[in-house]
KEKE-3310 file (N, C-alpha, C; in steps of 0.2 Angstrom, whole numbers, plus 5000, padded with zeros to 4 digits):
npx = (5252:5256:5267:5275:5276:5286:5296:5299:5304:5314:5322:5326:5332:5343:5348:5351:5361:5371:5376:5383:5398:5412:5425:5439:5451:5469:5480:5493:5505:5508:5509:5517:5529:5533:5543:5543:5535:5525:5525:5513:5502:5499:5500:5492:5495:5494:5500:5511:5526:5532:5544:5548:5556:5563:5571:5586:5598:5606:5600:5587:5576:5566:5553:5541:5526:5508:5503:5491:5481:5489:5495:5507:5518:5528:5536:5540:5548:5560:5556:5555:5559:5558:5564:5555:5555:5548:5550:5549:5549:5548:5540:5542:5553:5547:5546:5544:5547:5554:5545:5535:5538:5529:5530:5523:5513:5504:5508:5501:5505:5496:5488:5496:5498:5509:5520:5522:5531:5547:5561:5573:5567:5565:5554:5541:5529:5515:5506:5498:5480:5482:5471:5470:5471:5470:5472:5467:5471:5480:5489:5500:5501:5512:5524:5535:5550:5561:5578:5584:5599:5612:5605:5605:5601:5597:5593:5583:5574:5569:5563:5554:5536:5520:5502:5487:5496:5507:5515:5530:5540:5557:5564:5578:5584:5575:5561:5545:5531:5517:5506:5513:5515:5511:5518:5532:5541:5555:5558:5554:5561:5573:5584:5587:5590:5593:5583:5585:5598:5612:5618:5630:5636:5629:5633:5627:5614:5599:5585:5571:5557:5543:5536:5519:5515)
npy = (5674:5663:5666:5675:5667:5657:5665:5671:5659:5657:5668:5666:5654:5658:5669:5660:5651:5660:5661:5648:5639:5635:5624:5617:5605:5600:5592:5585:5580:5588:5600:5615:5628:5646:5645:5633:5620:5607:5593:5584:5570:5558:5540:5532:5517:5509:5497:5496:5498:5510:5523:5540:5553:5568:5584:5595:5603:5592:5575:5578:5571:5557:5544:5531:5526:5524:5508:5507:5517:5524:5537:5549:5559:5571:5581:5595:5603:5614:5632:5632:5629:5612:5597:5582:5565:5548:5533:5517:5498:5491:5501:5518:5531:5545:5564:5578:5594:5610:5612:5621:5624:5632:5643:5637:5631:5617:5609:5602:5589:5581:5568:5553:5546:5532:5527:5514:5513:5508:5517:5518:5523:5538:5545:5540:5534:5529:5539:5534:5527:5537:5542:5536:5541:5534:5528:5513:5507:5515:5519:5513:5507:5515:5511:5521:5523:5531:5531:5535:5531:5523:5507:5489:5482:5469:5464:5473:5472:5459:5459:5464:5466:5466:5471:5467:5452:5458:5459:5465:5479:5484:5500:5507:5522:5530:5541:5543:5550:5549:5539:5530:5534:5521:5519:5527:5524:5522:5536:5540:5533:5539:5546:5533:5516:5501:5492:5477:5475:5470:5477:5482:5495:5500:5509:5524:5522:5527:5526:5519:5517:5505:5498:5492:5477)
npz = (5633:5635:5628:5634:5647:5643:5640:5652:5659:5650:5653:5668:5667:5661:5669:5682:5675:5672:5685:5689:5692:5685:5685:5682:5680:5681:5673:5685:5679:5669:5673:5672:5675:5670:5662:5655:5646:5636:5626:5617:5611:5598:5594:5578:5577:5588:5592:5587:5597:5596:5600:5605:5602:5605:5602:5601:5595:5601:5607:5618:5627:5628:5627:5627:5618:5625:5626:5626:5620:5611:5616:5619:5631:5633:5646:5655:5647:5643:5637:5619:5602:5595:5588:5584:5583:5578:5580:5576:5574:5558:5553:5545:5549:5558:5556:5562:5562:5572:5583:5592:5608:5621:5638:5651:5644:5632:5621:5604:5593:5587:5579:5574:5559:5557:5543:5531:5523:5518:5523:5516:5504:5496:5487:5478:5466:5461:5472:5490:5488:5476:5461:5446:5430:5415:5398:5393:5383:5374:5383:5398:5413:5425:5437:5449:5458:5469:5477:5494:5491:5480:5473:5473:5458:5455:5465:5470:5460:5463:5475:5472:5469:5464:5470:5462:5454:5443:5424:5418:5414:5420:5419:5423:5430:5427:5431:5432:5435:5427:5419:5405:5387:5376:5363:5353:5361:5361:5362:5376:5383:5383:5390:5398:5399:5390:5392:5391:5391:5398:5413:5422:5429:5439:5450:5452:5452:5456:5455:5447:5435:5433:5421:5417:5408)
capx = (5253:5261:5273:5277:5279:5291:5302:5300:5307:5321:5327:5326:5336:5350:5352:5353:5367:5375:5379:5386:5406:5416:5431:5444:5458:5475:5484:5500:5512:5509:5508:5524:5531:5532:5548:5543:5530:5526:5524:5509:5502:5494:5501:5487:5497:5494:5504:5520:5529:5536:5547:5546:5563:5564:5580:5587:5606:5606:5593:5583:5573:5562:5547:5537:5520:5506:5499:5482:5478:5494:5496:5512:5519:5535:5533:5544:5553:5560:5553:5560:5560:5562:5562:5551:5555:5546:5554:5545:5551:5544:5538:5545:5555:5542:5549:5543:5554:5553:5538:5536:5535:5529:5530:5516:5510:5503:5510:5498:5505:5491:5487:5501:5499:5515:5520:5525:5538:5553:5566:5577:5564:5565:5549:5537:5523:5510:5505:5494:5475:5480:5467:5475:5467:5474:5467:5470:5473:5485:5494:5502:5502:5518:5526:5541:5554:5568:5580:5591:5605:5611:5601:5606:5596:5595:5590:5577:5570:5568:5559:5548:5531:5511:5495:5487:5502:5508:5522:5529:5548:5559:5569:5583:5586:5567:5557:5538:5524:5513:5505:5516:5512:5514:5520:5537:5545:5561:5558:5552:5568:5580:5588:5588:5595:5592:5579:5585:5604:5617:5623:5635:5638:5624:5633:5624:5607:5596:5578:5566:5551:5540:5530:5514:5514)
capy = (5674:5658:5667:5677:5661:5653:5671:5673:5654:5658:5672:5664:5649:5662:5670:5654:5649:5663:5661:5642:5640:5630:5621:5615:5602:5601:5586:5586:5579:5592:5610:5618:5635:5650:5644:5625:5618:5599:5592:5578:5567:5551:5538:5529:5511:5508:5490:5498:5498:5517:5527:5545:5557:5577:5584:5602:5601:5584:5573:5581:5567:5553:5541:5527:5529:5521:5502:5507:5522:5525:5542:5551:5565:5572:5586:5599:5606:5621:5634:5634:5625:5606:5593:5577:5560:5543:5527:5509:5492:5489:5506:5524:5536:5551:5567:5585:5599:5616:5612:5626:5625:5639:5643:5636:5627:5609:5610:5594:5589:5579:5559:5554:5538:5529:5525:5506:5513:5509:5523:5519:5526:5543:5545:5534:5537:5534:5538:5529:5532:5540:5541:5537:5541:5532:5525:5505:5504:5519:5519:5509:5509:5515:5515:5523:5524:5534:5529:5539:5528:5518:5501:5484:5480:5463:5462:5476:5466:5451:5459:5471:5463:5471:5467:5460:5452:5460:5457:5473:5479:5490:5505:5512:5528:5534:5541:5543:5551:5546:5533:5529:5532:5513:5522:5531:5519:5524:5543:5540:5530:5542:5546:5530:5511:5496:5488:5470:5476:5468:5482:5481:5500:5505:5513:5529:5523:5527:5527:5515:5516:5499:5499:5487:5477)
capz = (5639:5633:5624:5641:5650:5640:5641:5660:5660:5648:5656:5674:5664:5659:5676:5685:5672:5674:5692:5688:5695:5681:5690:5679:5685:5677:5675:5687:5677:5664:5674:5672:5676:5664:5658:5654:5642:5635:5619:5618:5605:5600:5588:5580:5576:5595:5594:5585:5600:5595:5603:5602:5603:5606:5602:5599:5594:5604:5612:5625:5630:5625:5628:5624:5617:5629:5621:5624:5615:5608:5617:5623:5633:5637:5650:5658:5643:5641:5632:5614:5597:5597:5582:5586:5578:5581:5578:5575:5571:5552:5549:5541:5554:5557:5558:5564:5564:5575:5585:5597:5616:5626:5645:5655:5639:5631:5612:5604:5587:5582:5578:5569:5556:5553:5536:5530:5516:5522:5524:5509:5497:5494:5483:5475:5463:5463:5481:5492:5488:5471:5457:5441:5425:5408:5393:5394:5374:5371:5389:5402:5420:5429:5445:5451:5465:5470:5483:5496:5491:5476:5475:5470:5452:5454:5474:5470:5455:5464:5481:5469:5468:5465:5471:5460:5452:5435:5421:5418:5412:5422:5417:5427:5428:5426:5438:5428:5438:5424:5414:5401:5382:5373:5357:5353:5368:5361:5364:5381:5386:5378:5394:5402:5398:5388:5398:5391:5391:5406:5415:5430:5432:5442:5456:5453:5449:5463:5452:5442:5433:5431:5416:5416:5401)
cpx = (5258:5269:5279:5280:5287:5297:5304:5305:5316:5325:5328:5332:5344:5353:5356:5361:5373:5379:5383:5394:5407:5421:5434:5451:5463:5480:5492:5504:5512:5509:5517:5523:5530:5539:5549:5536:5531:5524:5518:5506:5500:5498:5497:5489:5500:5500:5511:5527:5535:5538:5547:5553:5561:5571:5580:5592:5607:5601:5592:5580:5568:5556:5544:5529:5515:5501:5493:5479:5482:5496:5503:5513:5526:5535:5539:5549:5554:5560:5557:5557:5563:5560:5559:5553:5552:5548:5549:5549:5545:5540:5543:5547:5550:5545:5546:5548:5551:5545:5541:5533:5537:5528:5523:5510:5509:5505:5507:5501:5501:5491:5491:5501:5507:5514:5523:5532:5544:5558:5570:5573:5561:5556:5545:5531:5518:5507:5499:5487:5474:5474:5471:5471:5471:5471:5471:5475:5479:5490:5494:5504:5509:5520:5534:5543:5561:5570:5584:5597:5605:5608:5604:5603:5593:5590:5584:5573:5566:5564:5553:5542:5522:5506:5490:5493:5502:5515:5523:5538:5550:5565:5571:5585:5581:5565:5551:5534:5517:5512:5510:5514:5515:5516:5527:5540:5551:5564:5558:5557:5575:5585:5589:5593:5592:5588:5583:5594:5607:5620:5626:5637:5633:5623:5630:5617:5602:5586:5575:5560:5550:5534:5525:5516:5506)
cpy = (5667:5659:5671:5673:5657:5659:5670:5665:5654:5661:5670:5658:5652:5664:5666:5652:5653:5664:5654:5645:5633:5630:5618:5613:5602:5596:5587:5585:5584:5600:5610:5627:5639:5648:5636:5623:5609:5600:5585:5576:5561:5546:5531:5521:5510:5502:5492:5497:5505:5520:5534:5550:5565:5577:5592:5601:5593:5583:5577:5575:5562:5546:5536:5528:5523:5517:5504:5510:5526:5535:5544:5557:5564:5582:5589:5602:5613:5623:5635:5630:5618:5601:5584:5571:5553:5538:5521:5506:5491:5497:5513:5528:5542:5556:5574:5590:5606:5616:5617:5625:5629:5639:5640:5631:5619:5611:5601:5594:5583:5570:5557:5546:5538:5527:5517:5507:5513:5516:5525:5522:5532:5546:5540:5538:5529:5533:5534:5534:5535:5538:5542:5536:5540:5530:5518:5502:5508:5520:5513:5512:5511:5516:5516:5523:5527:5534:5535:5536:5523:5510:5496:5483:5474:5462:5466:5472:5460:5452:5463:5466:5468:5467:5470:5459:5454:5458:5466:5473:5485:5494:5510:5515:5533:5534:5546:5543:5552:5540:5535:5528:5524:5514:5527:5528:5522:5531:5543:5537:5532:5544:5542:5524:5506:5492:5480:5471:5473:5473:5481:5489:5505:5507:5518:5529:5523:5528:5522:5516:5508:5499:5493:5485:5477)
cpz = (5638:5630:5631:5646:5648:5640:5648:5661:5658:5651:5663:5671:5663:5667:5679:5682:5672:5681:5694:5688:5689:5685:5683:5681:5679:5679:5679:5682:5671:5666:5677:5673:5669:5659:5655:5650:5642:5630:5620:5612:5605:5593:5585:5579:5584:5596:5592:5591:5599:5600:5602:5607:5602:5606:5599:5592:5594:5606:5618:5630:5624:5628:5624:5623:5622:5625:5620:5621:5611:5609:5619:5625:5634:5640:5652:5653:5642:5637:5625:5608:5597:5588:5585:5579:5581:5576:5578:5571:5565:5549:5550:5547:5552:5561:5557:5567:5568:5577:5592:5603:5620:5633:5647:5651:5636:5624:5609:5596:5583:5582:5572:5566:5552:5546:5535:5526:5521:5520:5518:5502:5499:5491:5478:5472:5460:5471:5482:5490:5481:5467:5450:5434:5419:5403:5392:5385:5371:5378:5393:5408:5423:5435:5448:5458:5464:5476:5486:5495:5486:5478:5470:5464:5453:5461:5473:5466:5458:5470:5477:5468:5468:5467:5467:5455:5445:5433:5419:5416:5417:5418:5422:5426:5427:5432:5432:5432:5433:5423:5406:5392:5377:5364:5356:5360:5367:5365:5372:5386:5386:5384:5398:5397:5395:5392:5398:5391:5399:5406:5422:5431:5434:5450:5458:5453:5455:5460:5446:5442:5430:5428:5417:5411:5401)
residu = (MET:LYS:THR:LEU:ILE:VAL:PHE:THR:PHE:LEU:LEU:ILE:GLY:LEU:ILE:LEU:SER:GLY:CYS:GLU:LYS:ASN:TYR:TYR:GLU:THR:ASP:PRO:ARG:LEU:TYR:ASN:ASP:ALA:TYR:HIS:GLY:ASN:ILE:VAL:GLY:LYS:VAL:ILE:GLN:THR:GLU:SER:GLU:ALA:MET:VAL:TYR:VAL:SER:GLN:VAL:ASP:PRO:VAL:ASP:SER:THR:ALA:ILE:ASP:PRO:THR:ASP:GLY:SER:PHE:GLU:ILE:ALA:ASP:LEU:ALA:LEU:GLY:ASN:TYR:ASP:VAL:SER:ILE:GLU:ALA:PRO:ASN:TYR:ARG:ILE:TYR:LYS:LYS:SER:ASN:VAL:LEU:VAL:THR:GLY:ALA:GLY:THR:THR:TYR:ILE:GLY:GLU:ILE:ASP:LEU:SER:THR:VAL:PRO:ASP:LEU:VAL:ALA:ASP:TYR:TYR:PRO:LYS:ASP:ASN:ASP:GLU:ILE:VAL:TYR:ASN:ASN:ARG:PHE:SER:ARG:LEU:THR:ILE:SER:MET:THR:PHE:THR:GLN:PRO:MET:ASP:ARG:GLU:SER:VAL:GLU:GLN:ALA:PHE:SER:THR:ASN:PRO:PRO:THR:GLU:GLY:ILE:PHE:TYR:TRP:GLY:GLN:TYR:SER:GLN:ALA:PRO:THR:TRP:ILE:TYR:TYR:GLU:ASP:ALA:TRP:ASN:ALA:GLY:GLY:PHE:ASP:PRO:GLY:ALA:THR:ILE:THR:THR:PHE:SER:LYS:ILE:THR:SER:PHE:SER:TYR:ARG:VAL:SER)
# end
């Protein structure tokens, strides 16, 4: 009998729940016709004063992020593909291509974590939070960078630092993505430059590896 009573209450609950009405409200700012849509998202760095730009061949629209939660919205865009870029002082420019806007729809491009790596840096090793496995008896930790344009050697070396502080040697013209072997150093540096030499012809050099001593 208890089983029957429980079943009866469940059945009544299902019937009543089937009769409930659901109401949905649409933000009037994001309501569009079949030929327009919206792009929305959020920047994690709420204090960054970031600006969001939407473009196709030419700029289309822009907006500032909400400083309280980092959210942004660009409404009433004609349907099609757009390029989104986010710029903020002291942060790397964020770019996302081919963001599709559909008619009467809202495209969410996610929560965006702006990088503090300068725009002049095209690539670097190791990446953030990388796990590096090396033998501290037979290999040395290497840090590498490649730039988007030729750099002044002296200025880069003066600005370069590690935390904790280390001593090491710069190998310009090299880009290594692994710890370096302490033996056969001449072979490892065969394509580069003598780190002890005074070189003034760095007009086309855009990369270096720093080997921790």
